[in-house]
C-alpha positions as CSV (number, residue, x, y, z in Angstrom):
1,M,0.0,0.0,0.0
2,V,2.9,2.3,0.8
3,H,4.5,1.6,-2.6
4,C,1.2,2.4,-4.3
5,R,0.9,5.7,-2.5
6,V,4.5,6.7,-3.3
7,A,4.0,5.8,-6.9
8,F,0.8,7.9,-7.0
9,L,2.6,10.9,-5.5
10,A,5.3,10.5,-8.0
11,L,2.8,10.6,-10.8
12,I,1.2,13.7,-9.4
13,T,4.6,15.4,-9.1
14,L,5.4,14.5,-12.7
15,A,2.0,15.8,-13.9
16,L,2.5,19.1,-12.1
17,S,5.9,19.6,-13.6
18,A,4.7,18.7,-17.1
19,F,1.5,20.9,-17.0
20,G,1.2,23.2,-14.0
21,G,4.9,24.0,-14.2
22,C,4.5,25.4,-17.7
23,A,2.7,28.5,-16.4
24,G,5.7,29.3,-14.1
25,A,8.4,28.5,-16.6
26,P,8.1,31.7,-18.6
27,E,8.2,33.9,-15.5
28,A,11.2,32.0,-14.1
29,A,13.0,32.6,-17.4
30,I,12.1,36.3,-17.2
31,Q,13.4,36.4,-13.6
32,A,16.7,35.0,-14.9
33,K,16.8,37.5,-17.7
34,V,16.3,40.5,-15.6
35,G,18.8,39.2,-13.1
36,S,16.6,39.6,-10.1
37,H,15.6,36.6,-7.9
38,D,14.3,38.3,-4.8
39,D,10.7,38.9,-3.9
40,S,10.7,42.7,-4.4
41,I,7.8,44.3,-6.3
42,V,6.6,47.3,-8.1
43,C,4.0,49.2,-6.1
44,F,1.3,50.8,-8.2
45,V,-0.6,53.7,-6.6
46,I,-3.8,54.0,-8.7
47,R,-5.8,57.1,-8.3
48,T,-9.4,56.5,-9.4
49,Y,-12.9,57.7,-9.0
50,W,-16.5,56.9,-10.0
51,A,-16.0,57.8,-13.7
52,H,-13.6,54.8,-14.1
53,G,-16.4,52.4,-13.0
54,D,-18.8,50.2,-15.0
55,T,-22.2,51.8,-14.6
56,W,-21.6,55.5,-14.8
57,G,-18.0,55.3,-16.1
58,D,-15.9,54.0,-19.0
59,K,-14.8,50.7,-17.3
60,S,-11.2,52.0,-17.4
61,L,-10.4,50.7,-13.9
62,R,-10.9,47.2,-15.1
63,R,-8.7,47.9,-18.1
64,I,-5.7,49.1,-16.1
65,L,-6.1,46.3,-13.6
66,G,-6.3,43.8,-16.5
67,S,-3.2,45.3,-18.0
68,L,-1.4,44.7,-14.7
69,R,-2.6,41.2,-14.4
70,N,-1.4,40.5,-17.9
71,Q,2.2,41.4,-17.0
72,T,4.9,38.9,-18.0
73,L,6.4,39.4,-14.6
74,G,3.8,39.2,-11.8
75,R,5.9,41.0,-9.1
76,W,3.6,44.0,-8.4
77,E,0.8,45.2,-6.1
78,A,-1.8,47.8,-6.7
79,L,-3.1,50.3,-4.1
80,L,-6.4,52.0,-5.1
81,V,-7.1,55.5,-3.7
82,V,-10.2,57.5,-4.3
83,M,-10.7,61.3,-3.8
84,D,-13.8,62.9,-5.2
85,N,-17.0,64.6,-4.2
86,R,-19.0,61.6,-5.3
87,P,-18.8,58.0,-4.0
88,F,-17.5,55.1,-6.1
89,P,-20.0,52.4,-5.1
90,E,-18.6,49.8,-7.6
91,L,-15.0,50.0,-6.4
92,R,-15.1,47.1,-3.9
93,R,-17.3,45.0,-6.1
94,I,-14.7,45.3,-8.9
95,V,-11.9,44.4,-6.6
96,R,-13.9,41.5,-5.2
97,E,-14.7,40.1,-8.6
98,L,-11.1,40.2,-9.7
99,N,-10.2,38.1,-6.7
100,D,-6.5,39.0,-6.8
101,S,-4.7,39.5,-3.5
102,R,-2.3,41.9,-5.1
103,I,-5.1,44.5,-5.6
104,W,-6.5,46.3,-2.6
105,V,-8.2,49.6,-1.6
106,Q,-5.9,51.9,0.4
107,A,-8.1,55.0,1.0
108,E,-11.4,56.5,0.0
109,W,-11.7,60.3,0.5
110,I,-15.3,61.3,-0.4
111,N,-16.3,64.9,0.5
112,F,-18.0,67.9,-1.1
113,K,-14.7,69.8,-0.7
114,Y,-13.0,67.4,-3.1
115,N,-14.9,68.7,-6.1
116,P,-12.5,68.2,-9.0
117,K,-13.8,70.8,-11.4
118,E,-15.6,74.1,-11.2
119,S,-17.2,75.5,-14.4
120,G,-15.3,73.1,-16.6
121,S,-11.8,74.0,-15.1
122,W,-9.9,72.3,-12.3
123,S,-10.8,73.5,-8.8
124,P,-8.2,75.6,-7.1
125,G,-5.8,73.4,-5.0
126,Y,-7.5,70.2,-6.2
127,H,-4.3,68.7,-7.6
128,N,-2.3,69.4,-4.5
129,K,-5.0,67.6,-2.4
130,L,-4.8,64.7,-4.8
131,Y,-1.0,64.6,-4.6
132,N,-1.1,64.8,-0.8
133,L,-3.2,61.6,-0.9
134,T,-0.8,60.1,-3.4
135,D,2.1,60.8,-1.0
136,T,0.2,59.1,1.8
137,A,-0.5,56.1,-0.3
138,I,3.1,55.8,-1.5
139,R,4.1,55.5,2.2
140,A,1.6,52.6,2.6
141,C,3.3,50.5,-0.1
142,P,4.4,47.0,1.2
143,A,7.8,46.7,2.8
144,K,9.0,44.6,-0.1
145,S,8.4,47.3,-2.7
146,Y,11.5,48.3,-4.5
147,W,9.8,50.6,-7.1
148,V,6.8,52.8,-6.9
149,V,4.6,54.0,-9.8
150,A,1.8,56.5,-9.2
151,T,-0.8,56.5,-12.0
152,N,-4.5,57.2,-12.8
153,G,-7.3,54.7,-13.1
154,D,-7.9,55.3,-16.8
155,N,-4.3,54.6,-17.9
156,S,-3.0,51.2,-19.1
157,Y,0.4,49.4,-19.3
158,D,2.0,47.2,-21.8
159,S,2.5,43.6,-20.7
160,K,6.3,44.0,-20.4
161,F,6.3,47.2,-18.2
162,V,7.1,45.4,-14.9
163,E,9.7,43.2,-16.7
164,T,11.3,46.3,-18.2
165,V,11.5,48.1,-14.9
166,F,13.2,45.2,-13.2
167,A,15.6,44.9,-16.1
168,A,17.1,48.3,-15.4
169,P,20.8,48.4,-14.4
170,R,21.8,48.2,-10.8
171,G,22.1,51.4,-9.0
172,V,19.6,53.5,-10.9
173,D,17.0,55.5,-9.0
174,V,14.4,56.1,-11.8
175,V,13.2,54.1,-14.8
176,A,11.6,56.5,-17.4
177,V,9.6,55.0,-20.3
178,N,8.0,56.7,-23.3
179,F,4.3,57.0,-23.3
180,Y,1.2,57.7,-25.5
181,S,-0.2,61.1,-24.6
182,R,-2.5,63.9,-25.9
183,Y,0.5,66.2,-25.3
184,Q,2.6,64.6,-28.0
185,R,4.5,67.4,-29.9
186,P,2.1,70.2,-28.7
187,T,4.0,73.0,-30.5
188,A,3.8,71.2,-33.9
189,L,0.9,71.8,-36.3
190,P,-2.5,70.7,-34.9
191,C,-3.4,67.1,-35.9
192,E,-0.2,66.8,-38.0
193,R,1.7,66.5,-34.7
194,F,0.5,62.9,-34.4
195,E,1.4,61.9,-38.0
196,E,4.0,59.2,-38.8
197,G,7.2,60.5,-40.5
198,E,10.9,60.0,-40.7
199,G,12.7,60.8,-37.5
200,V,9.4,61.3,-35.6
201,P,9.2,59.4,-32.3
202,H,6.5,56.7,-31.8
203,C,5.0,58.5,-28.9
204,K,5.9,61.2,-26.3
205,E,9.5,60.9,-25.1
206,N,10.0,60.8,-21.3
207,E,12.8,63.3,-20.7
208,M,12.3,63.5,-17.0
209,R,11.7,67.2,-17.0
210,F,8.9,69.7,-16.8
211,C,6.3,69.2,-19.6
212,Q,8.3,66.3,-21.0
213,T,7.4,63.5,-18.5
214,D,4.4,61.8,-17.0
215,L,3.8,60.5,-13.5
216,A,2.5,57.2,-14.8
217,A,5.6,56.6,-17.0
218,S,8.2,56.9,-14.3
219,A,9.2,54.2,-11.7
220,Y,10.9,55.7,-8.6
221,R,13.1,53.8,-6.2
222,L,11.0,53.8,-3.1
223,E,13.8,53.6,-0.6
224,R,15.5,56.8,-1.7
225,L,12.1,58.6,-2.2
226,L,11.2,57.9,1.4
227,A,14.8,58.5,2.8
228,E,14.8,62.0,1.2
229,N,11.1,62.6,2.1
230,R,10.2,63.6,-1.4
231,L,6.6,64.8,-1.4
232,F,4.7,65.5,-4.7
233,G,2.1,67.6,-2.8
234,E,4.5,70.3,-1.7
235,L,6.0,71.0,-5.2
236,D,3.3,73.2,-6.8
237,P,2.1,75.8,-4.3
238,G,-0.7,76.9,-6.5
239,G,-1.8,73.5,-7.5
240,S,-3.4,75.0,-10.6
241,H,-2.6,72.4,-13.3
242,G,-1.0,69.3,-11.7
243,A,2.5,70.1,-12.8
244,N,3.9,68.3,-9.7
245,D,5.3,65.3,-11.7
246,G,7.4,67.5,-14.0
247,I,8.6,69.6,-11.1
248,M,9.6,66.5,-9.1
249,A,11.5,65.1,-12.2
250,Q,13.6,68.2,-12.5
251,T,14.1,68.4,-8.7
252,I,15.6,64.9,-8.4
253,L,17.8,65.3,-11.5
254,T,19.2,68.4,-9.8
255,A,19.8,66.3,-6.7
256,G,21.8,63.8,-8.7
257,W,19.4,60.9,-9.1
258,K,20.4,58.3,-11.8
259,V,17.8,57.7,-14.5
260,H,17.5,54.8,-16.9
261,Y,15.8,55.9,-20.1
262,V,13.9,53.2,-22.0
263,R,13.9,54.5,-25.6
264,D,12.1,53.4,-28.7
265,R,9.4,51.7,-26.6
266,C,5.9,53.1,-25.7
267,L,4.9,51.1,-22.6
268,V,2.3,53.4,-21.1
269,N,-1.0,54.7,-22.5
270,H,-2.1,57.9,-20.8
271,S,-5.7,58.3,-21.6
272,P,-7.0,59.9,-23.7
273,S,-4.5,59.4,-26.5
274,P,-4.9,59.7,-30.3
275,Q,-3.7,56.2,-30.8
276,Q,-6.4,54.7,-28.6
277,C,-8.9,57.1,-30.3
278,A,-8.0,55.8,-33.7
279,L,-8.5,52.2,-32.5
280,A,-11.9,53.1,-31.0
281,G,-13.1,54.7,-34.3
282,G,-13.4,58.2,-32.7
283,V,-12.4,61.6,-34.0
284,W,-9.6,63.5,-32.3
285,D,-10.6,67.1,-31.6
286,D,-7.5,69.2,-31.7
287,S,-9.5,72.4,-32.1
288,I,-9.8,72.6,-28.2
289,M,-6.1,71.8,-27.3
290,Y,-5.4,75.5,-26.3
291,Q,-8.4,75.9,-24.0
292,A,-8.5,75.2,-20.3
293,T,-11.5,72.9,-20.6
294,G,-9.9,70.8,-23.4
295,F,-6.2,71.1,-22.7
296,G,-4.3,68.8,-25.1
297,G,-7.4,67.8,-27.1
298,A,-9.9,65.0,-26.7
299,C,-11.4,62.0,-28.4
300,V,-15.0,62.7,-29.5
301,H,-17.7,60.8,-31.4
302,A,-17.9,61.2,-35.2
303,K,-21.6,62.3,-35.0
304,T,-20.7,65.4,-32.8
305,V,-18.0,66.4,-35.4
306,L,-20.5,65.9,-38.2
307,E,-22.9,68.3,-36.5
308,R,-20.3,70.9,-35.8
309,M,-19.1,71.0,-39.3
310,R,-22.7,71.0,-40.7
311,V,-23.4,74.2,-38.6
312,H,-20.0,75.8,-39.3
313,P,-18.6,74.3,-42.6
314,N,-15.9,76.9,-42.9
315,A,-14.7,77.0,-39.3
316,Y,-13.0,73.5,-39.2
317,E,-10.8,71.2,-41.2
318,L,-11.1,67.4,-41.0
319,L,-7.8,65.6,-41.6
320,E,-7.2,61.9,-42.2
321,L,-3.7,60.7,-41.3
322,N,-1.7,57.7,-40.0
323,V,-0.6,58.2,-36.4
324,T,2.7,57.2,-34.9
325,F,2.7,54.0,-32.8
326,D,5.1,51.4,-31.4
327,R,4.5,48.1,-33.1
328,Q,6.2,46.2,-30.3
329,S,3.8,47.3,-27.6
330,F,0.1,46.8,-26.7
331,G,-0.3,44.2,-29.4
332,Y,-0.1,46.8,-32.1
333,D,2.0,44.5,-34.4
334,Q,-1.3,43.3,-35.9
335,Y,-2.0,46.7,-37.4
336,P,-0.1,47.9,-40.5
337,F,-1.1,51.4,-39.7
338,L,-3.5,53.4,-37.4
339,E,-5.7,55.7,-39.3
340,L,-7.1,58.7,-37.4
341,K,-9.6,61.4,-38.2
342,C,-8.6,64.7,-36.6
343,L,-10.5,68.0,-36.4
344,R,-8.7,71.4,-36.2
345,L,-9.6,75.0,-36.6
346,A,-9.4,76.3,-40.2
347,D,-8.2,79.7,-39.0
348,Q,-4.5,79.4,-38.4
349,S,-4.4,82.6,-36.3
350,Q,-6.3,80.6,-33.7
351,W,-3.5,78.0,-33.4
352,F,-1.9,79.3,-30.2
353,R,0.9,76.7,-30.1
354,F,3.8,78.6,-28.6
355,E,1.5,81.1,-26.8
356,T,0.0,78.2,-24.8
357,Y,2.8,75.7,-24.4
358,G,6.0,77.7,-24.8
359,R,9.4,76.5,-25.9
360,V,9.7,74.2,-22.8
361,C,7.0,71.8,-24.2
362,A,8.5,71.5,-27.7
363,A,9.5,67.9,-28.5
364,R,13.1,67.1,-29.3
365,V,12.3,66.7,-33.0
366,D,10.7,70.2,-33.1
367,R,13.2,72.3,-31.2
368,K,15.2,73.2,-34.3
369,D,12.1,74.8,-35.7
370,I,11.3,77.1,-32.8
371,P,11.1,80.7,-34.1
372,D,13.3,83.3,-32.3
373,D,10.6,85.8,-32.0
374,I,8.0,83.8,-30.0
375,P,6.5,85.8,-27.1
376,P,7.7,85.3,-23.5
377,H,5.9,82.5,-21.7
378,P,5.3,81.8,-18.0
379,W,7.2,78.5,-18.3
380,D,10.4,80.0,-19.8
381,D,12.2,79.6,-16.5
382,W,11.8,75.8,-16.8
383,V,13.7,75.5,-20.1
384,P,16.9,73.5,-19.7
385,S,20.2,75.4,-20.3
386,S,21.3,73.0,-23.0
387,E,18.0,72.0,-24.6
388,D,19.6,71.0,-27.9
389,T,21.8,68.4,-26.3
390,E,21.0,64.8,-27.1
391,Q,20.5,62.3,-24.3
392,Q,23.1,59.6,-24.6
393,G,23.5,56.3,-22.7
394,D,21.0,54.2,-20.9
395,V,22.1,55.2,-17.4
396,A,22.3,59.0,-16.9
397,E,23.1,61.0,-13.8
398,E,23.6,64.7,-13.1
399,G,26.8,65.9,-14.7
400,E,27.3,63.2,-17.3
401,E,28.7,64.3,-20.6
402,G,26.0,64.7,-23.3
403,E,23.2,64.6,-20.8
404,E,20.6,67.4,-20.9
405,Q,20.9,69.2,-17.6
406,W,18.4,71.6,-16.1
407,Q,19.7,74.8,-14.6
408,P,17.1,77.0,-13.0
409,A,17.0,80.6,-14.1
410,A,16.9,81.8,-10.5
411,A,19.9,83.4,-9.0
412,S,20.7,80.3,-6.8
413,N,20.9,76.9,-8.3
414,E,19.1,75.5,-5.2
415,D,16.0,77.6,-6.0
416,S,13.3,76.3,-8.3
417,P,11.5,78.6,-10.7
418,V,8.2,79.8,-9.6
419,W,5.3,77.8,-11.1
420,R,2.8,79.9,-13.1
421,P,-0.2,78.6,-14.9
422,P,-0.2,78.6,-18.8
423,K,-2.0,81.2,-20.8
424,F,-5.2,79.5,-22.0
425,H,-7.2,80.8,-24.9
426,E,-11.0,81.1,-25.3
427,A,-12.8,79.2,-28.0
428,P,-13.4,81.3,-31.1
429,Q,-16.8,82.9,-31.1
430,L,-18.8,80.9,-33.7
431,Q,-22.3,82.0,-34.8
432,H,-24.7,79.2,-33.9
433,P,-28.2,79.3,-35.4
434,R,-30.7,80.0,-32.8
435,V,-33.3,77.4,-31.9
436,F,-36.7,78.7,-31.0
437,R,-39.0,77.0,-28.6
438,A,-42.3,78.9,-27.8
439,K,-43.6,78.7,-24.2
440,M,-47.0,77.3,-23.7
441,R,-49.4,79.9,-22.3
442,K,-52.4,79.0,-20.3
443,G,-55.2,78.0,-22.6
444,E,-53.0,77.2,-25.6
445,S,-52.8,73.7,-27.1
446,R,-49.5,71.9,-27.9
447,K,-50.6,71.9,-31.6
448,H,-50.9,75.7,-31.6
449,V,-47.4,76.1,-29.9
450,D,-45.8,73.7,-32.5
451,A,-47.2,75.7,-35.3
452,M,-45.8,78.9,-33.8
453,D,-42.4,77.2,-33.6
454,R,-42.5,76.2,-37.3
455,Q,-43.3,79.8,-38.3
456,K,-40.5,81.3,-36.3
457,R,-38.0,78.8,-37.6
458,K,-39.1,79.4,-41.2
459,A,-38.7,83.2,-40.7
460,H,-35.3,82.7,-39.1
461,T,-34.0,80.6,-42.0
462,Q,-34.5,83.6,-44.3
463,T,-32.0,85.7,-42.4
464,K,-28.6,86.5,-44.0
465,E,-26.7,84.7,-41.2
466,Y,-28.5,81.4,-41.6
467,Q,-28.4,81.6,-45.4
468,G,-24.6,81.8,-45.2
469,G,-24.6,78.6,-43.3
470,K,-26.7,76.9,-45.9
471,S,-24.7,78.2,-48.9
472,E,-24.0,75.8,-51.8
473,E,-20.3,75.7,-50.8
474,G,-21.3,74.8,-47.2
475,K,-23.6,72.0,-48.4
476,N,-20.8,70.6,-50.6
477,R,-18.3,70.6,-47.7
478,S,-20.8,69.0,-45.3
479,T,-21.6,66.3,-47.9
480,H,-17.9,65.6,-48.5
481,M,-17.2,65.4,-44.8
482,R,-20.1,63.1,-44.2
483,Q,-18.8,60.8,-46.9
484,L,-15.4,60.8,-45.4
485,I,-16.7,59.8,-41.9
486,N,-19.0,57.1,-43.4
487,S,-16.2,55.6,-45.4
488,F,-14.0,55.7,-42.3
489,L,-16.6,53.9,-40.2
490,A,-17.2,51.4,-42.9
491,R,-13.4,50.5,-43.1
492,K,-13.3,50.1,-39.3
493,R,-16.2,47.7,-39.5
494,A,-14.5,45.8,-42.3
495,H,-11.2,45.6,-40.3
496,A,-13.1,44.3,-37.3
497,A,-14.9,41.7,-39.3
498,V,-11.5,40.5,-40.8
499,R,-10.0,40.3,-37.3
500,C,-13.0,38.3,-36.1
501,R,-12.7,35.8,-39.0
502,S,-9.0,35.4,-38.5
503,S,-9.4,34.7,-34.8
């Protein structure tokens, strides 16, 4: 009987090594590849709120957590923090359904004083409150955390992000990866700033400096961050536009932190991005990228663009272009190209590129084209002293030859420039046709009121203003634009059908 039991256990062990062991084999190979065999992890601090949920949101929280669970190296934990004026009732249900011990809720701050926006713009001091919560959550990371990444609940990560972070050379303090962003080349021509071309980067390059980095695309060595008591919430006194991540990047470079730059890979998608907009079949609205309420642009539905161009056929231009993307990340190798519809203002005098973003936000590929006569900008003090210098080498530290170094414009090198908000611009005043709706007076029937409405609309269409909107040229442009969008949507449906058949 003993021999039978031993033989049975041997069969079980053999079966586990042949089948169950296959799941761990790739990760063991990755562990050997990155040269790290301890149990240290990457701690993700995920800032989320109700709009990332399932019922009232876009389900983006599930997407970011899914992207973490799909990592080739599973050494990570995710701390969820909420700060908003509305509760997030689905948060714990989402965590419970995922049933992953690496995901847990760290804090929920729900109060009317945490209102994110007022009249379409960020509430004064909101970002500093959010970064204070971020600092608290960072200090709650597990003791075995070696790296920490603070991010938002609507971002997502390539499956090799954690593997890439742990593959960084020994002794570095920050791992900086490139990322998809709506702020890609903001001083280039609207819409064309996303277009593929020779020498154009696949996405936004993480240069670890103001306006050229992203909180979600930088992994900080937690031990040094805590030892030096670095706090994001204390960096931007005004808290006007959440520039804390860029200020922190330049501050630690000045302090001599070593940075490992991961080039030619786009491992983070900061939502919204034009690449994801192209895959979703949306239209990128670059006509609002200079406004406080639409800073950087947004992905909108094709029907809203169609209506805007119908009403104002001469105010906008609709471009169709292939956007840049990294074919080695996010499974994009299955796409020969990513085609994007992009909307911009037809009046080039409304393209406030340098007036809004300044020279500090110009991408490396665009710096040679910066005109000498651009007006002064509130962010000019953040421009590095040698902005034309190329970054060389994977590991970079303060003072290395060829490395782009930041020197503050203040009298003392220990002082940081004063943060000032950018100069936003108002939307152009477009003449919208008035829509009449007569009020029902006591004793009037609905039929009589509707007849009054029809008469007023008919009289209004005879005005010169409305006749201009219905000119023959305007009708032709609206028809052409409608055909473009319909053909674009048809191609998207055809591509989806082909992918379904191939799978």
